[in-house]
All heavy atoms as TSV, in Angstrom:
chain	resi	resn	atom	element	x	y	z
A	1	MET	N	N	-8.975	15.032	2.067
A	1	MET	CA	C	-7.658	14.461	2.243
A	1	MET	C	C	-6.727	15.002	1.171
A	1	MET	O	O	-7.035	14.954	-0.005
A	1	MET	CB	C	-7.742	12.948	2.138
A	1	MET	CG	C	-6.394	12.298	2.227
A	1	MET	SD	S	-6.433	10.541	1.912
A	1	MET	CE	C	-6.686	10.536	0.166
A	2	LYS	N	N	-5.615	15.526	1.580
A	2	LYS	CA	C	-4.629	16.020	0.636
A	2	LYS	C	C	-3.717	14.879	0.212
A	2	LYS	O	O	-3.373	14.013	1.007
A	2	LYS	CB	C	-3.796	17.114	1.282
A	2	LYS	CG	C	-4.599	18.340	1.629
A	2	LYS	CD	C	-3.715	19.385	2.234
A	2	LYS	CE	C	-4.528	20.587	2.623
A	2	LYS	NZ	N	-3.725	21.610	3.253
A	3	LEU	N	N	-3.324	14.872	-1.054
A	3	LEU	CA	C	-2.437	13.822	-1.537
A	3	LEU	C	C	-1.055	13.911	-0.919
A	3	LEU	O	O	-0.381	12.910	-0.778
A	3	LEU	CB	C	-2.339	13.876	-3.064
A	3	LEU	CG	C	-3.541	13.337	-3.818
A	3	LEU	CD1	C	-3.325	13.467	-5.305
A	3	LEU	CD2	C	-3.814	11.907	-3.453
A	4	ARG	N	N	-0.638	15.096	-0.533
A	4	ARG	CA	C	0.682	15.229	0.077
A	4	ARG	C	C	0.786	14.499	1.408
A	4	ARG	O	O	1.844	14.055	1.787
A	4	ARG	CB	C	1.031	16.693	0.291
A	4	ARG	CG	C	1.456	17.364	-0.966
A	4	ARG	CD	C	1.945	18.741	-0.639
A	4	ARG	NE	N	1.107	19.651	-1.384
A	4	ARG	CZ	C	0.943	20.909	-1.117
A	4	ARG	NH1	N	1.548	21.450	-0.101
A	4	ARG	NH2	N	0.182	21.661	-1.850
A	5	SER	N	N	-0.319	14.398	2.118
A	5	SER	CA	C	-0.283	13.749	3.423
A	5	SER	C	C	-0.454	12.236	3.334
A	5	SER	O	O	-0.338	11.544	4.336
A	5	SER	CB	C	-1.375	14.333	4.318
A	5	SER	OG	O	-2.644	14.023	3.777
A	6	THR	N	N	-0.707	11.704	2.146
A	6	THR	CA	C	-0.871	10.268	1.960
A	6	THR	C	C	0.483	9.632	1.695
A	6	THR	O	O	1.252	10.120	0.871
A	6	THR	CB	C	-1.818	9.983	0.777
A	6	THR	OG1	O	-3.015	10.720	0.962
A	6	THR	CG2	C	-2.144	8.519	0.680
A	7	ASN	N	N	0.766	8.538	2.387
A	7	ASN	CA	C	2.036	7.836	2.202
A	7	ASN	C	C	2.090	7.198	0.831
A	7	ASN	O	O	1.085	6.723	0.310
A	7	ASN	CB	C	2.200	6.767	3.281
A	7	ASN	CG	C	2.323	7.389	4.640
A	7	ASN	OD1	O	3.185	8.214	4.868
A	7	ASN	ND2	N	1.449	7.016	5.546
A	8	ARG	N	N	3.281	7.159	0.257
A	8	ARG	CA	C	3.486	6.657	-1.091
A	8	ARG	C	C	4.419	5.459	-1.034
A	8	ARG	O	O	5.497	5.535	-0.450
A	8	ARG	CB	C	4.108	7.779	-1.913
A	8	ARG	CG	C	4.036	7.615	-3.367
A	8	ARG	CD	C	4.408	8.931	-4.041
A	8	ARG	NE	N	4.323	8.775	-5.456
A	8	ARG	CZ	C	5.345	8.932	-6.282
A	8	ARG	NH1	N	6.502	9.298	-5.817
A	8	ARG	NH2	N	5.183	8.744	-7.564
A	9	ILE	N	N	4.009	4.325	-1.620
A	9	ILE	CA	C	4.755	3.075	-1.556
A	9	ILE	C	C	5.056	2.600	-2.979
A	9	ILE	O	O	4.155	2.518	-3.813
A	9	ILE	CB	C	3.937	1.973	-0.838
A	9	ILE	CG1	C	3.449	2.445	0.499
A	9	ILE	CG2	C	4.727	0.683	-0.756
A	9	ILE	CD1	C	4.374	2.268	1.637
A	10	TYR	N	N	6.315	2.257	-3.239
A	10	TYR	CA	C	6.715	1.702	-4.525
A	10	TYR	C	C	6.546	0.182	-4.476
A	10	TYR	O	O	6.995	-0.475	-3.537
A	10	TYR	CB	C	8.176	2.038	-4.834
A	10	TYR	CG	C	8.676	1.399	-6.087
A	10	TYR	CD1	C	8.372	1.939	-7.323
A	10	TYR	CD2	C	9.444	0.246	-6.044
A	10	TYR	CE1	C	8.820	1.353	-8.488
A	10	TYR	CE2	C	9.901	-0.355	-7.202
A	10	TYR	CZ	C	9.586	0.203	-8.414
A	10	TYR	OH	O	10.030	-0.377	-9.569
A	11	ILE	N	N	5.884	-0.382	-5.492
A	11	ILE	CA	C	5.684	-1.825	-5.584
A	11	ILE	C	C	6.304	-2.308	-6.888
A	11	ILE	O	O	5.983	-1.803	-7.967
A	11	ILE	CB	C	4.179	-2.166	-5.546
A	11	ILE	CG1	C	3.609	-1.740	-4.215
A	11	ILE	CG2	C	3.959	-3.644	-5.786
A	11	ILE	CD1	C	2.128	-1.967	-4.089
A	12	GLU	N	N	7.202	-3.291	-6.802
A	12	GLU	CA	C	7.901	-3.785	-7.979
A	12	GLU	C	C	7.008	-4.602	-8.902
A	12	GLU	O	O	7.145	-4.533	-10.111
A	12	GLU	CB	C	9.101	-4.635	-7.552
A	12	GLU	CG	C	10.175	-3.832	-6.877
A	12	GLU	CD	C	11.329	-4.690	-6.424
A	12	GLU	OE1	O	11.313	-5.912	-6.661
A	12	GLU	OE2	O	12.246	-4.124	-5.832
A	13	GLU	N	N	6.074	-5.374	-8.324
A	13	GLU	CA	C	5.234	-6.232	-9.145
A	13	GLU	C	C	4.150	-5.436	-9.860
A	13	GLU	O	O	3.748	-4.369	-9.419
A	13	GLU	CB	C	4.587	-7.310	-8.277
A	13	GLU	CG	C	3.718	-6.739	-7.187
A	13	GLU	CD	C	3.485	-7.704	-6.061
A	13	GLU	OE1	O	4.418	-8.379	-5.655
A	13	GLU	OE2	O	2.336	-7.771	-5.606
A	14	ASN	N	N	3.695	-5.970	-10.991
A	14	ASN	CA	C	2.597	-5.339	-11.714
A	14	ASN	C	C	1.296	-5.572	-10.980
A	14	ASN	O	O	1.097	-6.626	-10.382
A	14	ASN	CB	C	2.499	-5.898	-13.130
A	14	ASN	CG	C	3.637	-5.403	-13.988
A	14	ASN	OD1	O	4.205	-4.359	-13.733
A	14	ASN	ND2	N	3.980	-6.163	-15.000
A	15	PHE	N	N	0.413	-4.615	-11.010
A	15	PHE	CA	C	-0.868	-4.749	-10.345
A	15	PHE	C	C	-1.951	-4.175	-11.239
A	15	PHE	O	O	-1.695	-3.352	-12.090
A	15	PHE	CB	C	-0.865	-4.057	-8.976
A	15	PHE	CG	C	-0.521	-2.593	-9.032
A	15	PHE	CD1	C	-1.501	-1.635	-9.213
A	15	PHE	CD2	C	0.795	-2.172	-8.908
A	15	PHE	CE1	C	-1.185	-0.285	-9.266
A	15	PHE	CE2	C	1.116	-0.825	-8.959
A	15	PHE	CZ	C	0.128	0.118	-9.133
A	16	LEU	N	N	-3.163	-4.659	-11.033
A	16	LEU	CA	C	-4.309	-4.142	-11.760
A	16	LEU	C	C	-5.137	-3.279	-10.825
A	16	LEU	O	O	-5.177	-3.515	-9.618
A	16	LEU	CB	C	-5.158	-5.289	-12.309
A	16	LEU	CG	C	-4.454	-6.180	-13.326
A	16	LEU	CD1	C	-5.342	-7.348	-13.700
A	16	LEU	CD2	C	-4.057	-5.394	-14.556
A	17	GLN	N	N	-5.820	-2.315	-11.368
A	17	GLN	CA	C	-6.488	-1.297	-10.571
A	17	GLN	C	C	-7.533	-1.866	-9.609
A	17	GLN	O	O	-7.593	-1.477	-8.465
A	17	GLN	CB	C	-7.136	-0.265	-11.480
A	17	GLN	CG	C	-7.757	0.876	-10.729
A	17	GLN	CD	C	-8.287	1.934	-11.662
A	17	GLN	OE1	O	-8.211	1.819	-12.867
A	17	GLN	NE2	N	-8.825	2.985	-11.100
A	18	LEU	N	N	-8.374	-2.779	-10.029
A	18	LEU	CA	C	-9.459	-3.252	-9.179
A	18	LEU	C	C	-9.183	-4.609	-8.541
A	18	LEU	O	O	-10.082	-5.219	-7.984
A	18	LEU	CB	C	-10.767	-3.304	-9.983
A	18	LEU	CG	C	-11.247	-1.939	-10.482
A	18	LEU	CD1	C	-12.462	-2.096	-11.363
A	18	LEU	CD2	C	-11.538	-1.006	-9.326
A	19	GLN	N	N	-7.971	-5.089	-8.614
A	19	GLN	CA	C	-7.614	-6.362	-8.012
A	19	GLN	C	C	-6.951	-6.128	-6.655
A	19	GLN	O	O	-6.204	-5.174	-6.479
A	19	GLN	CB	C	-6.637	-7.121	-8.918
A	19	GLN	CG	C	-7.203	-7.469	-10.264
A	19	GLN	CD	C	-8.338	-8.473	-10.152
A	19	GLN	OE1	O	-8.300	-9.363	-9.328
A	19	GLN	NE2	N	-9.352	-8.301	-10.974
A	20	PRO	N	N	-7.214	-7.003	-5.670
A	20	PRO	CA	C	-6.530	-6.857	-4.381
A	20	PRO	C	C	-5.034	-7.110	-4.524
A	20	PRO	O	O	-4.617	-7.969	-5.294
A	20	PRO	CB	C	-7.168	-7.927	-3.499
A	20	PRO	CG	C	-8.228	-8.575	-4.288
A	20	PRO	CD	C	-8.172	-8.071	-5.686
A	21	ILE	N	N	-4.258	-6.369	-3.791
A	21	ILE	CA	C	-2.803	-6.516	-3.790
A	21	ILE	C	C	-2.403	-6.979	-2.400
A	21	ILE	O	O	-2.751	-6.341	-1.410
A	21	ILE	CB	C	-2.111	-5.187	-4.115
A	21	ILE	CG1	C	-2.561	-4.684	-5.468
A	21	ILE	CG2	C	-0.607	-5.337	-4.067
A	21	ILE	CD1	C	-2.164	-3.259	-5.737
A	22	ILE	N	N	-1.682	-8.085	-2.323
A	22	ILE	CA	C	-1.211	-8.593	-1.034
A	22	ILE	C	C	0.258	-8.259	-0.915
A	22	ILE	O	O	1.074	-8.663	-1.747
A	22	ILE	CB	C	-1.440	-10.112	-0.929
A	22	ILE	CG1	C	-2.928	-10.412	-1.036
A	22	ILE	CG2	C	-0.871	-10.640	0.382
A	22	ILE	CD1	C	-3.258	-11.874	-1.112
A	23	LEU	N	N	0.592	-7.520	0.125
A	23	LEU	CA	C	1.973	-7.125	0.368
A	23	LEU	C	C	2.511	-7.939	1.531
A	23	LEU	O	O	1.888	-8.031	2.583
A	23	LEU	CB	C	2.034	-5.629	0.687
A	23	LEU	CG	C	1.446	-4.710	-0.373
A	23	LEU	CD1	C	1.434	-3.288	0.126
A	23	LEU	CD2	C	2.221	-4.823	-1.658
A	24	ARG	N	N	3.680	-8.524	1.343
A	24	ARG	CA	C	4.297	-9.363	2.372
A	24	ARG	C	C	5.725	-8.901	2.623
A	24	ARG	O	O	6.272	-8.111	1.878
A	24	ARG	CB	C	4.316	-10.814	1.915
A	24	ARG	CG	C	2.961	-11.430	1.764
A	24	ARG	CD	C	3.063	-12.891	1.361
A	24	ARG	NE	N	1.747	-13.489	1.268
A	24	ARG	CZ	C	1.084	-13.673	0.144
A	24	ARG	NH1	N	1.623	-13.301	-0.991
A	24	ARG	NH2	N	-0.119	-14.205	0.142
A	25	GLY	N	N	6.312	-9.435	3.670
A	25	GLY	CA	C	7.721	-9.217	3.954
A	25	GLY	C	C	8.024	-7.812	4.423
A	25	GLY	O	O	7.324	-7.247	5.272
A	26	ASP	N	N	9.075	-7.230	3.858
A	26	ASP	CA	C	9.566	-5.920	4.300
A	26	ASP	C	C	8.551	-4.804	4.076
A	26	ASP	O	O	8.445	-3.895	4.890
A	26	ASP	CB	C	10.867	-5.571	3.579
A	26	ASP	CG	C	12.014	-6.475	3.987
A	26	ASP	OD1	O	11.929	-7.083	5.071
A	26	ASP	OD2	O	12.987	-6.572	3.223
A	27	ILE	N	N	7.805	-4.875	2.982
A	27	ILE	CA	C	6.820	-3.820	2.707
A	27	ILE	C	C	5.697	-3.857	3.736
A	27	ILE	O	O	5.271	-2.818	4.242
A	27	ILE	CB	C	6.265	-3.946	1.271
A	27	ILE	CG1	C	7.374	-3.693	0.259
A	27	ILE	CG2	C	5.127	-2.979	1.047
A	27	ILE	CD1	C	6.967	-3.890	-1.174
A	28	ALA	N	N	5.218	-5.061	4.075
A	28	ALA	CA	C	4.172	-5.187	5.095
A	28	ALA	C	C	4.677	-4.698	6.448
A	28	ALA	O	O	3.966	-4.006	7.173
A	28	ALA	CB	C	3.698	-6.631	5.185
A	29	HIS	N	N	5.913	-5.043	6.790
A	29	HIS	CA	C	6.516	-4.567	8.038
A	29	HIS	C	C	6.602	-3.043	8.051
A	29	HIS	O	O	6.264	-2.402	9.048
A	29	HIS	CB	C	7.910	-5.174	8.213
A	29	HIS	CG	C	8.699	-4.538	9.306
A	29	HIS	ND1	N	8.493	-4.843	10.627
A	29	HIS	CD2	C	9.671	-3.599	9.279
A	29	HIS	CE1	C	9.323	-4.120	11.372
A	29	HIS	NE2	N	10.040	-3.354	10.569
A	30	TYR	N	N	7.016	-2.465	6.943
A	30	TYR	CA	C	7.140	-1.011	6.840
A	30	TYR	C	C	5.785	-0.316	7.011
A	30	TYR	O	O	5.674	0.672	7.738
A	30	TYR	CB	C	7.760	-0.655	5.485
A	30	TYR	CG	C	7.947	0.816	5.260
A	30	TYR	CD1	C	8.948	1.506	5.923
A	30	TYR	CD2	C	7.132	1.514	4.388
A	30	TYR	CE1	C	9.123	2.868	5.720
A	30	TYR	CE2	C	7.292	2.863	4.175
A	30	TYR	CZ	C	8.298	3.528	4.846
A	30	TYR	OH	O	8.466	4.884	4.642
A	31	ILE	N	N	4.752	-0.849	6.372
A	31	ILE	CA	C	3.422	-0.246	6.457
A	31	ILE	C	C	2.866	-0.345	7.873
A	31	ILE	O	O	2.326	0.620	8.409
A	31	ILE	CB	C	2.464	-0.903	5.444
A	31	ILE	CG1	C	2.875	-0.518	4.024
A	31	ILE	CG2	C	1.016	-0.504	5.703
A	31	ILE	CD1	C	2.138	-1.264	2.942
A	32	ARG	N	N	2.986	-1.522	8.499
A	32	ARG	CA	C	2.404	-1.721	9.837
A	32	ARG	C	C	3.207	-1.055	10.944
A	32	ARG	O	O	2.643	-0.404	11.811
A	32	ARG	CB	C	2.314	-3.215	10.154
A	32	ARG	CG	C	1.160	-3.903	9.503
A	32	ARG	CD	C	1.068	-5.339	9.975
A	32	ARG	NE	N	1.462	-5.477	11.365
A	32	ARG	CZ	C	0.622	-5.549	12.397
A	32	ARG	NH1	N	-0.628	-5.511	12.196
A	32	ARG	NH2	N	1.055	-5.666	13.618
A	33	ASN	N	N	4.526	-1.255	10.954
A	33	ASN	CA	C	5.329	-0.858	12.102
A	33	ASN	C	C	5.997	0.505	11.982
A	33	ASN	O	O	6.182	1.182	12.988
A	33	ASN	CB	C	6.382	-1.918	12.393
A	33	ASN	CG	C	5.757	-3.256	12.718
A	33	ASN	OD1	O	4.719	-3.311	13.353
A	33	ASN	ND2	N	6.370	-4.322	12.271
A	34	VAL	N	N	6.360	0.890	10.784
A	34	VAL	CA	C	7.038	2.181	10.608
A	34	VAL	C	C	6.011	3.284	10.354
A	34	VAL	O	O	5.996	4.310	11.044
A	34	VAL	CB	C	8.071	2.107	9.463
A	34	VAL	CG1	C	8.728	3.449	9.248
A	34	VAL	CG2	C	9.130	1.041	9.773
A	35	LEU	N	N	5.135	3.081	9.373
A	35	LEU	CA	C	4.113	4.082	9.069
A	35	LEU	C	C	2.926	4.004	10.021
A	35	LEU	O	O	2.168	4.957	10.137
A	35	LEU	CB	C	3.623	3.917	7.624
A	35	LEU	CG	C	4.671	4.115	6.538
A	35	LEU	CD1	C	4.056	3.850	5.178
A	35	LEU	CD2	C	5.263	5.504	6.601
A	36	ARG	N	N	2.756	2.860	10.680
A	36	ARG	CA	C	1.668	2.610	11.632
A	36	ARG	C	C	0.283	2.818	11.015
A	36	ARG	O	O	-0.591	3.429	11.615
A	36	ARG	CB	C	1.836	3.455	12.884
A	36	ARG	CG	C	3.088	3.104	13.620
A	36	ARG	CD	C	3.270	3.959	14.820
A	36	ARG	NE	N	4.570	3.649	15.407
A	36	ARG	CZ	C	4.780	3.536	16.694
A	36	ARG	NH1	N	3.809	3.706	17.537
A	36	ARG	NH2	N	5.984	3.261	17.142
A	37	LEU	N	N	0.131	2.294	9.807
A	37	LEU	CA	C	-1.156	2.376	9.143
A	37	LEU	C	C	-2.034	1.219	9.589
A	37	LEU	O	O	-1.545	0.146	9.915
A	37	LEU	CB	C	-0.978	2.360	7.621
A	37	LEU	CG	C	-0.212	3.538	7.050
A	37	LEU	CD1	C	-0.047	3.371	5.552
A	37	LEU	CD2	C	-0.899	4.845	7.369
A	38	LYS	N	N	-3.325	1.439	9.603
A	38	LYS	CA	C	-4.289	0.448	10.064
A	38	LYS	C	C	-5.377	0.260	9.007
A	38	LYS	O	O	-5.282	0.787	7.909
A	38	LYS	CB	C	-4.895	0.909	11.380
A	38	LYS	CG	C	-3.855	1.213	12.446
A	38	LYS	CD	C	-4.336	0.837	13.789
A	38	LYS	CE	C	-3.362	1.217	14.872
A	38	LYS	NZ	N	-2.162	0.506	14.914
A	39	LEU	N	N	-6.405	-0.502	9.343
A	39	LEU	CA	C	-7.513	-0.738	8.417
A	39	LEU	C	C	-8.142	0.581	7.975
A	39	LEU	O	O	-8.242	1.526	8.745
A	39	LEU	CB	C	-8.582	-1.601	9.083
A	39	LEU	CG	C	-8.196	-3.033	9.384
A	39	LEU	CD1	C	-9.339	-3.731	10.101
A	39	LEU	CD2	C	-7.832	-3.779	8.127
A	40	ASN	N	N	-8.553	0.623	6.738
A	40	ASN	CA	C	-9.224	1.765	6.102
A	40	ASN	C	C	-8.337	2.990	5.905
A	40	ASN	O	O	-8.843	4.031	5.499
A	40	ASN	CB	C	-10.503	2.152	6.854
A	40	ASN	CG	C	-11.516	1.047	6.846
A	40	ASN	OD1	O	-11.648	0.338	5.855
A	40	ASN	ND2	N	-12.219	0.881	7.939
A	41	ASN	N	N	-7.029	2.888	6.186
A	41	ASN	CA	C	-6.123	3.980	5.843
A	41	ASN	C	C	-5.831	3.930	4.347
A	41	ASN	O	O	-5.852	2.868	3.733
A	41	ASN	CB	C	-4.804	3.881	6.604
A	41	ASN	CG	C	-4.941	4.276	8.047
A	41	ASN	OD1	O	-4.384	3.622	8.912
A	41	ASN	ND2	N	-5.646	5.339	8.341
A	42	LYS	N	N	-5.567	5.078	3.766
A	42	LYS	CA	C	-5.274	5.159	2.332
A	42	LYS	C	C	-3.769	5.306	2.124
A	42	LYS	O	O	-3.083	5.990	2.892
A	42	LYS	CB	C	-5.995	6.343	1.712
A	42	LYS	CG	C	-7.493	6.174	1.714
A	42	LYS	CD	C	-8.186	7.329	1.064
A	42	LYS	CE	C	-9.679	7.118	1.110
A	42	LYS	NZ	N	-10.403	8.225	0.505
A	43	ILE	N	N	-3.270	4.653	1.079
A	43	ILE	CA	C	-1.880	4.796	0.657
A	43	ILE	C	C	-1.873	4.949	-0.859
A	43	ILE	O	O	-2.809	4.535	-1.535
A	43	ILE	CB	C	-0.998	3.599	1.076
A	43	ILE	CG1	C	-1.549	2.286	0.518
A	43	ILE	CG2	C	-0.836	3.524	2.561
A	43	ILE	CD1	C	-0.647	1.108	0.754
A	44	ARG	N	N	-0.816	5.551	-1.358
A	44	ARG	CA	C	-0.638	5.645	-2.806
A	44	ARG	C	C	0.387	4.595	-3.196
A	44	ARG	O	O	1.487	4.567	-2.641
A	44	ARG	CB	C	-0.157	7.024	-3.204
A	44	ARG	CG	C	-1.192	8.095	-2.957
A	44	ARG	CD	C	-0.768	9.443	-3.467
A	44	ARG	NE	N	0.393	9.918	-2.719
A	44	ARG	CZ	C	1.194	10.894	-3.124
A	44	ARG	NH1	N	0.975	11.501	-4.258
A	44	ARG	NH2	N	2.207	11.270	-2.397
A	45	ILE	N	N	0.027	3.708	-4.110
A	45	ILE	CA	C	0.971	2.709	-4.602
A	45	ILE	C	C	1.309	3.046	-6.052
A	45	ILE	O	O	0.480	3.561	-6.786
A	45	ILE	CB	C	0.393	1.288	-4.485
A	45	ILE	CG1	C	-0.942	1.166	-5.200
A	45	ILE	CG2	C	0.244	0.875	-3.026
A	45	ILE	CD1	C	-1.463	-0.234	-5.264
A	46	PHE	N	N	2.550	2.773	-6.417
A	46	PHE	CA	C	2.974	3.134	-7.764
A	46	PHE	C	C	4.120	2.249	-8.221
A	46	PHE	O	O	4.791	1.592	-7.436
A	46	PHE	CB	C	3.400	4.611	-7.809
A	46	PHE	CG	C	4.713	4.888	-7.142
A	46	PHE	CD1	C	5.871	4.998	-7.887
A	46	PHE	CD2	C	4.789	5.037	-5.769
A	46	PHE	CE1	C	7.086	5.263	-7.275
A	46	PHE	CE2	C	5.988	5.302	-5.150
A	46	PHE	CZ	C	7.140	5.412	-5.905
A	47	ASN	N	N	4.336	2.212	-9.525
A	47	ASN	CA	C	5.542	1.696	-10.159
A	47	ASN	C	C	5.680	2.357	-11.523
A	47	ASN	O	O	4.809	3.106	-11.945
A	47	ASN	CB	C	5.561	0.163	-10.228
A	47	ASN	CG	C	4.526	-0.429	-11.142
A	47	ASN	OD1	O	3.950	0.246	-11.980
A	47	ASN	ND2	N	4.270	-1.704	-10.977
A	48	GLU	N	N	6.774	2.087	-12.199
A	48	GLU	CA	C	7.039	2.800	-13.451
A	48	GLU	C	C	6.211	2.277	-14.625
A	48	GLU	O	O	6.089	2.959	-15.641
A	48	GLU	CB	C	8.531	2.738	-13.809
A	48	GLU	CG	C	9.061	1.364	-14.083
A	48	GLU	CD	C	9.556	0.660	-12.824
A	48	GLU	OE1	O	9.388	1.168	-11.719
A	48	GLU	OE2	O	10.098	-0.426	-12.971
A	49	PHE	N	N	5.616	1.095	-14.493
A	49	PHE	CA	C	4.852	0.530	-15.598
A	49	PHE	C	C	3.377	0.914	-15.560
A	49	PHE	O	O	2.793	1.261	-16.572
A	49	PHE	CB	C	4.965	-1.002	-15.596
A	49	PHE	CG	C	6.382	-1.476	-15.664
A	49	PHE	CD1	C	6.957	-2.107	-14.579
A	49	PHE	CD2	C	7.146	-1.271	-16.791
A	49	PHE	CE1	C	8.267	-2.534	-14.632
A	49	PHE	CE2	C	8.455	-1.691	-16.861
A	49	PHE	CZ	C	9.017	-2.329	-15.770
A	50	ILE	N	N	2.760	0.827	-14.415
A	50	ILE	CA	C	1.321	1.020	-14.282
A	50	ILE	C	C	0.963	2.463	-13.940
A	50	ILE	O	O	-0.052	2.978	-14.351
A	50	ILE	CB	C	0.744	0.071	-13.211
A	50	ILE	CG1	C	1.124	-1.379	-13.513
A	50	ILE	CG2	C	-0.748	0.205	-13.089
A	50	ILE	CD1	C	0.597	-1.912	-14.818
A	51	GLY	N	N	1.775	3.106	-13.146
A	51	GLY	CA	C	1.471	4.459	-12.712
A	51	GLY	C	C	1.201	4.498	-11.219
A	51	GLY	O	O	1.771	3.730	-10.459
A	52	GLU	N	N	0.293	5.364	-10.803
A	52	GLU	CA	C	0.040	5.563	-9.377
A	52	GLU	C	C	-1.464	5.481	-9.096
A	52	GLU	O	O	-2.282	6.012	-9.844
A	52	GLU	CB	C	0.557	6.936	-8.959
A	52	GLU	CG	C	0.398	7.218	-7.508
A	52	GLU	CD	C	1.119	8.493	-7.105
A	52	GLU	OE1	O	1.947	9.002	-7.881
A	52	GLU	OE2	O	0.830	8.985	-6.011
A	53	TYR	N	N	-1.814	4.783	-8.017
A	53	TYR	CA	C	-3.200	4.621	-7.613
A	53	TYR	C	C	-3.330	4.822	-6.115
A	53	TYR	O	O	-2.392	4.568	-5.368
A	53	TYR	CB	C	-3.726	3.219	-7.954
A	53	TYR	CG	C	-3.868	2.985	-9.423
A	53	TYR	CD1	C	-2.891	2.307	-10.139
A	53	TYR	CD2	C	-4.985	3.448	-10.102
A	53	TYR	CE1	C	-3.014	2.102	-11.496
A	53	TYR	CE2	C	-5.119	3.239	-11.464
A	53	TYR	CZ	C	-4.130	2.560	-12.151
A	53	TYR	OH	O	-4.263	2.356	-13.492
A	54	ILE	N	N	-4.501	5.223	-5.680
A	54	ILE	CA	C	-4.801	5.296	-4.253
A	54	ILE	C	C	-5.438	3.974	-3.856
A	54	ILE	O	O	-6.376	3.513	-4.504
A	54	ILE	CB	C	-5.747	6.467	-3.938
A	54	ILE	CG1	C	-5.039	7.779	-4.235
A	54	ILE	CG2	C	-6.198	6.418	-2.480
A	54	ILE	CD1	C	-5.894	9.000	-4.026
A	55	ALA	N	N	-4.910	3.357	-2.796
A	55	ALA	CA	C	-5.420	2.074	-2.308
A	55	ALA	C	C	-5.868	2.231	-0.864
A	55	ALA	O	O	-5.383	3.097	-0.141
A	55	ALA	CB	C	-4.335	1.012	-2.406
A	56	ILE	N	N	-6.794	1.381	-0.457
A	56	ILE	CA	C	-7.293	1.363	0.912
A	56	ILE	C	C	-6.883	0.039	1.543
A	56	ILE	O	O	-7.040	-1.018	0.924
A	56	ILE	CB	C	-8.824	1.511	0.946
A	56	ILE	CG1	C	-9.219	2.854	0.354
A	56	ILE	CG2	C	-9.356	1.385	2.371
A	56	ILE	CD1	C	-10.705	3.030	0.184
A	57	ILE	N	N	-6.374	0.085	2.761
A	57	ILE	CA	C	-5.982	-1.128	3.465
A	57	ILE	C	C	-7.235	-1.815	3.972
A	57	ILE	O	O	-7.992	-1.245	4.771
A	57	ILE	CB	C	-5.025	-0.800	4.622
A	57	ILE	CG1	C	-3.738	-0.165	4.081
A	57	ILE	CG2	C	-4.720	-2.042	5.454
A	57	ILE	CD1	C	-2.787	0.303	5.122
A	58	VAL	N	N	-7.473	-3.048	3.525
A	58	VAL	CA	C	-8.670	-3.788	3.934
A	58	VAL	C	C	-8.335	-4.965	4.844
A	58	VAL	O	O	-9.231	-5.532	5.448
A	58	VAL	CB	C	-9.483	-4.281	2.718
A	58	VAL	CG1	C	-10.043	-3.112	1.941
A	58	VAL	CG2	C	-8.654	-5.187	1.839
A	59	ASN	N	N	-7.068	-5.338	4.937
A	59	ASN	CA	C	-6.642	-6.412	5.814
A	59	ASN	C	C	-5.236	-6.092	6.290
A	59	ASN	O	O	-4.380	-5.717	5.492
A	59	ASN	CB	C	-6.661	-7.749	5.078
A	59	ASN	CG	C	-6.361	-8.908	5.997
A	59	ASN	OD1	O	-6.388	-8.772	7.219
A	59	ASN	ND2	N	-6.087	-10.059	5.407
A	60	CYS	N	N	-5.005	-6.229	7.579
A	60	CYS	CA	C	-3.705	-5.867	8.124
A	60	CYS	C	C	-3.313	-6.897	9.199
A	60	CYS	O	O	-3.681	-6.768	10.357
A	60	CYS	CB	C	-3.798	-4.464	8.727
A	60	CYS	SG	S	-2.222	-3.702	9.010
A	61	ASP	N	N	-2.591	-7.933	8.780
A	61	ASP	CA	C	-2.117	-8.993	9.678
A	61	ASP	C	C	-0.656	-8.765	10.011
A	61	ASP	O	O	-0.029	-7.834	9.508
A	61	ASP	CB	C	-2.282	-10.359	9.029
A	61	ASP	CG	C	-3.728	-10.728	8.783
A	61	ASP	OD1	O	-4.588	-10.227	9.540
A	61	ASP	OD2	O	-3.982	-11.507	7.866
A	62	LYS	N	N	-0.094	-9.660	10.832
A	62	LYS	CA	C	1.328	-9.553	11.173
A	62	LYS	C	C	2.218	-9.773	9.965
A	62	LYS	O	O	3.241	-9.130	9.813
A	62	LYS	CB	C	1.693	-10.571	12.246
A	62	LYS	CG	C	1.408	-10.127	13.632
A	62	LYS	CD	C	2.031	-11.096	14.609
A	62	LYS	CE	C	1.894	-10.558	16.001
A	62	LYS	NZ	N	2.568	-11.409	16.972
A	63	LYS	N	N	1.833	-10.692	9.095
A	63	LYS	CA	C	2.698	-11.086	7.984
A	63	LYS	C	C	2.351	-10.455	6.650
A	63	LYS	O	O	3.167	-10.437	5.751
A	63	LYS	CB	C	2.653	-12.608	7.824
A	63	LYS	CG	C	3.030	-13.350	9.069
A	63	LYS	CD	C	4.391	-13.889	8.949
A	63	LYS	CE	C	4.737	-14.613	10.245
A	63	LYS	NZ	N	6.074	-14.988	10.322
A	64	GLU	N	N	1.135	-9.939	6.509
A	64	GLU	CA	C	0.754	-9.360	5.217
A	64	GLU	C	C	-0.261	-8.241	5.379
A	64	GLU	O	O	-0.995	-8.186	6.346
A	64	GLU	CB	C	0.212	-10.443	4.276
A	64	GLU	CG	C	-1.027	-11.119	4.745
A	64	GLU	CD	C	-1.447	-12.265	3.857
A	64	GLU	OE1	O	-0.583	-12.880	3.236
A	64	GLU	OE2	O	-2.640	-12.553	3.815
A	65	VAL	N	N	-0.238	-7.359	4.392
A	65	VAL	CA	C	-1.170	-6.219	4.350
A	65	VAL	C	C	-1.894	-6.295	3.029
A	65	VAL	O	O	-1.307	-6.555	2.006
A	65	VAL	CB	C	-0.413	-4.878	4.484
A	65	VAL	CG1	C	-1.351	-3.718	4.302
A	65	VAL	CG2	C	0.298	-4.811	5.808
């Protein structure tokens, strides 16, 4: 898998590397409906404080990812 082909998402909240991140609202809508990502798809999440990590989608509901 090339990193260029992986979608990149900015997250405002701080996150820890091995902790689950629950995304709700507009970000969840964007991931499910615009990017059309599903279970076990990889995304790159980042912010200016923590840096950038590769995450795997393990739950994908209507309201949260």
